[in-house]
C-alpha positions as CSV (number, residue, x, y, z in Angstrom):
1,X,-73.1,20.3,-30.2
2,X,-70.9,23.3,-31.0
3,X,-72.9,26.4,-32.0
4,X,-71.2,29.2,-33.9
5,X,-72.5,32.7,-33.2
6,X,-71.7,35.3,-35.9
7,X,-71.7,39.1,-35.8
8,X,-70.9,41.5,-38.7
9,X,-69.8,45.0,-38.9
10,X,-70.0,46.4,-42.5
11,X,-68.8,49.6,-44.0
12,X,-66.4,50.6,-41.2
13,X,-64.6,53.8,-42.4
14,X,-61.2,52.4,-41.7
15,X,-58.6,50.7,-43.9
16,X,-58.7,46.9,-43.6
17,X,-54.9,46.8,-43.2
18,X,-55.1,48.8,-40.0
19,X,-58.1,46.9,-38.7
20,X,-56.3,43.5,-39.2
21,X,-53.5,44.6,-36.9
22,X,-56.0,44.7,-34.0
23,X,-58.2,41.7,-35.2
24,X,-55.2,39.3,-35.4
25,X,-54.5,39.9,-31.7
26,X,-58.0,38.6,-30.9
27,X,-58.0,35.3,-32.8
28,X,-58.3,32.1,-30.8
29,X,-58.6,33.9,-27.4
30,X,-61.5,33.8,-24.9
31,X,-63.9,36.6,-24.9
32,X,-63.0,38.1,-21.5
33,X,-59.3,38.4,-22.3
34,X,-60.0,39.8,-25.8
35,X,-62.3,42.5,-24.3
36,X,-59.7,43.5,-21.7
37,X,-57.0,43.6,-24.4
38,X,-59.2,45.8,-26.7
39,X,-60.0,48.2,-23.8
40,X,-56.4,49.1,-23.3
41,X,-55.1,49.0,-26.8
42,X,-54.1,52.4,-28.2
43,X,-55.4,51.8,-31.7
44,X,-58.4,53.5,-33.3
45,X,-59.8,50.1,-34.6
46,X,-60.1,48.7,-31.1
47,X,-63.3,50.7,-30.2
48,X,-65.5,49.4,-33.1
49,X,-64.1,45.9,-32.6
50,X,-64.9,46.0,-28.9
51,X,-68.4,47.1,-29.7
52,X,-68.8,44.2,-32.2
53,X,-67.5,41.7,-29.7
54,X,-69.9,42.9,-27.0
55,X,-72.8,42.6,-29.6
56,X,-71.8,39.0,-30.4
57,X,-71.6,38.1,-26.7
58,X,-75.0,39.6,-26.0
59,X,-76.5,37.7,-29.0
60,X,-75.0,34.4,-27.6
61,X,-76.4,35.1,-24.1
62,X,-79.9,36.2,-25.2
63,X,-80.5,33.9,-28.2
64,X,-78.6,30.7,-27.3
65,X,-78.5,30.9,-23.5
66,X,-74.7,30.6,-23.4
67,X,-72.4,31.9,-20.6
68,X,-70.0,34.7,-21.4
69,X,-67.1,32.7,-19.6
70,X,-67.6,29.7,-21.9
71,X,-67.2,31.6,-25.2
72,X,-64.0,32.1,-27.3
73,X,-63.3,33.8,-30.6
74,X,-63.3,31.1,-33.3
75,X,-62.5,33.3,-36.2
76,X,-62.4,36.9,-37.2
77,X,-62.0,38.1,-40.8
78,X,-61.5,41.6,-42.1
79,X,-62.2,42.1,-45.8
80,X,-62.2,45.2,-48.0
81,X,-65.4,47.1,-48.5
82,X,-66.1,49.7,-51.2
83,X,-63.7,52.5,-51.7
84,X,-64.9,56.1,-51.5
85,X,-63.2,58.1,-54.2
86,X,-62.5,61.8,-53.5
87,X,-60.2,64.3,-55.1
88,X,-57.8,66.9,-53.7
89,X,-57.1,70.1,-55.6
90,X,-53.4,70.6,-56.5
91,X,-51.3,73.2,-58.3
92,X,-52.0,74.3,-61.9
93,X,-55.7,73.2,-61.8
94,X,-54.9,69.5,-61.4
95,X,-56.8,67.1,-59.1
96,X,-55.1,64.4,-57.0
97,X,-57.2,61.3,-56.2
98,X,-57.9,60.3,-52.6
99,X,-59.1,56.8,-51.8
100,X,-61.0,56.4,-48.5
101,X,-61.2,52.7,-47.8
102,X,-63.9,50.8,-45.8
103,X,-63.8,47.4,-44.1
104,X,-66.2,44.5,-43.5
105,X,-65.6,42.5,-40.3
106,X,-67.1,39.1,-39.5
107,X,-66.7,37.7,-36.0
108,X,-67.4,34.1,-35.1
109,X,-67.8,33.0,-31.5
110,X,-67.9,29.4,-30.4
111,X,-68.3,27.6,-27.1
112,X,-65.4,25.9,-25.3
113,X,-65.5,22.1,-25.2
114,X,-66.3,20.8,-21.8
115,X,-64.2,17.9,-20.7
């Protein structure tokens, strides 16, 4: 039986387009190589994704008695969260809109098939 372990990170104050650059590198890789890759990647999104990955691995070990070595990333999705709307003052009393985007990340871990 193949169990799927999910972990979520909601309302990350980072644009989904920038988070997807890092998340797409992690797809279909094992947990150990993904963690190593995230540790040395010079992107701002790598730190919260590493924290989410470690949380999902800990959930799998504690709740389902799975080994860290036997896990791989089945799927990772990054969707858009609510946008925070701010304004920047400009010349002649005008206001310029600023949109601060947020992201929702869902990570699914699965166990490797033993042959």
